[in-house]
N, C-alpha and C positions, 0 to 999 in steps of 0.2 A: 502494500500499499504507500502511496506517495503521501506527501505532507497534507494532513487533513485540515489546514487553514487554507493552503492554496487551493485544495479541491473544493472547500465550501466557497470560497469565493468564486471559482469556475461556475458551479452550480448556481450560485446567485445569478451570474451574468447570463446563463442559459435559461433561467426562468423568469427574466424580465425584471428581476431586482436590482437596486443599488448595492453593490459588492463591499458590505461593511459590517464587520463581526463587533468591531468596537473601536471609539477614537483613541483608545488608550493601546491600540495595535499599530495605529496611524499617524504619527507624530505629525507630518505634516499637514495633511487634514484637518487634525485638532488644531493646531495653530492658525490655520484659514477660518476655519468656523468660530474660534473664540473671538477673533477680532470683530466680527460682525453677526454674531449668532443671533437668529430671531426663534426663540424657543416656544413651545408651547405653554399653555397652563399646567400647575402642578395638580396632580391627581390625588384626592385622599384616599387611602387604603390602609387597611390592617396587614402588615406583614406577617404571613405565616414563616416561622424561623427555619423551617426544614424545607425537603425537596420534594418535587411532584413528577410523576411520568405519566404522559399519556399512554393509556391501556386500549384505547379506541379512538375514534375519529371524536375529536372535540371541537367546540368554539371557545375561543379564547377572546379576551379583551386585554392588551397588553397596556400595562400603565408605567413600564419604566425597562427601557432598553438600554443599549450601549454597555452592556456587560454580558456575561456568560455565568448563571443562566439570566434571562431577563424575568420581569415579574408582570403576572397576568391574572384576571379574575377567570374564573370558570364559569363559561355561560352555558354550556350543554355537553354532554359526555361524562366520562370518568377518569379522574387521576388516580393512581395510587401514589400514597404519600410515604417517603422514606427519611429514616434519621440520617444514612450513611450515602454519599455520593458513590456509585459503583456502577458499571454496564449493567443494563436490565436484566441479562440472562443471569448475571450473577445475584442480583438482588432476589431474582425469583428462588434461586438455589438457597439464599439467605433466609428467606421468609419461610422455605420448607423445614430450615435447619433449626428454626426459632433463634436466629441471629440478626433478624430485622422485625420492626413491627409489622404487624398485618393490618394496614388502614386502607381506606378508599373513600374517595368524597366524589360525590355523582349529583349532577343536576340535570333533572328531567322536567320539562314544561316550567322553568323557573323556580323549582322546587330543589334546596340542596339537601342531602342526606348523606349520613356519615355511616361507613360499615366498619365498626371496630372490632376486630377479631381479636388482635392482641396488641396492647402498648405497654412495651417495656422501657424502649430508649428515649423516644419523645416524650416533652413535658406533657402529661396528660390534660392539665389546663388549656394548654396550647391547641391540642385538638378539638378539646370541647368548646372552645370559643370560636372556632371556624364558623364563618358566617358567609352571606353573600357578599361582604365588604372585604373579604379575605383575600389577598394577593398571594399567588403562589410562585415559587422560582421554579419554572419550567424546563425541565432537561429532556433531551432525548434519549433514544437507547443505548449512544454510542456517543464519542467525542464529536465525530464528524456530525452527526444527527443533532446534538446539543449546539453546534455552531451554525449550523442552517437556521434552527429555530431563533437564535440570537441575531441573524441578519433578517429575518422576516420583522422581528420586532422593531427594528433600527428603519422599517419602510412604511410605519403606520403613524397616524397622529396617536400620542398618549393618551388612553383613556376613552377616546373617540373612535375607536376600531372594532369589528368584529371578524376575526379570522377563523377559517375552519381548517383543521389541521389533523393530520393522522402520521402516525410514525411506526415503522416496521423497520428494526435494525438501523442501517444507516440511511434508509431511504425516508425522506420528508416530503408528503404531499401537502399540498395546501390552496386555499382560495380565500383572497382577502375580500370580503364580502362589504365592507365598509372602512372609510379612513384611510384608502391607500395613498401614500405620497409620491409626488413628482420627483424624479432625479433632482432639479433645481430645489427644490424644497427639502430634500434630504441634506443637500449641500449648504442649504441655509441654517440646518440645525433645528428644524421643527420636528425632528424625532427625540429632541430633548426636551424635557421639562425645565422651567425657570430655575429649579434648585439645583439640577444638574448641571446648566448652564453655568451657573456661578460657581459650582465646583470647579468644571472644568478650567475655567480662566484661572484659576488658581493653582491647578495640578498641570497644565500645559509646560509649564517651565521645567517640570522634574520628571515627566512622563518618559520611562525608559520601556519601550515595545519590547524588548527581549524578556525582561522582568515579568512583564505581563503576559506574554505567550508561556512561558516558563511556570508560572503561577496556575495558568488555565489547565495546562498539560498535566500538571501535578495533580491537581485536584480532580480532572474529570477522566484521566486514563486509568 
């Protein structure tokens, strides 16, 4: 397998997306955007501390991109929640071995439900407090599919989008139903919220893309 970051960027181009995983991986673009950024409004959400993996076709509203994994509301479908970050196949084996929690969140017809079969590692209160306003850190089944999801999140307006998404291994199928950004809008920084834009202006002088890349690979590989 080649470089997953380069492969994800090629996938983006071939699927009509702006090829951006994170500005923290592209210092030149980060500098250009920071100089004249036109961000979107901040989105109110309650961040769920752990991680979420699509187990079927889902509809998401991304609320915060520019990082791996991005954060999103679940609008339809089913997400498996996890304490540890690992490839999806390893996650399922860990659940069977009782080395990971067994928790699923589902939304059908705007109704959210929790299936809690076992909660050992995650904070039980955090799980019980999950609501429609909870934003999940959405991962793919592999490093490559996680990078693809991050790219999609950078091609929509935060909080004002709906994206149909399905993941199978390294493959990601998607349809942006609402809130798609044009190329020039991405380059203007509309995929960022105001708070993210302010943080970027401070970070842009010290960004080290190699360190960021290594951190992502260490966490998700």
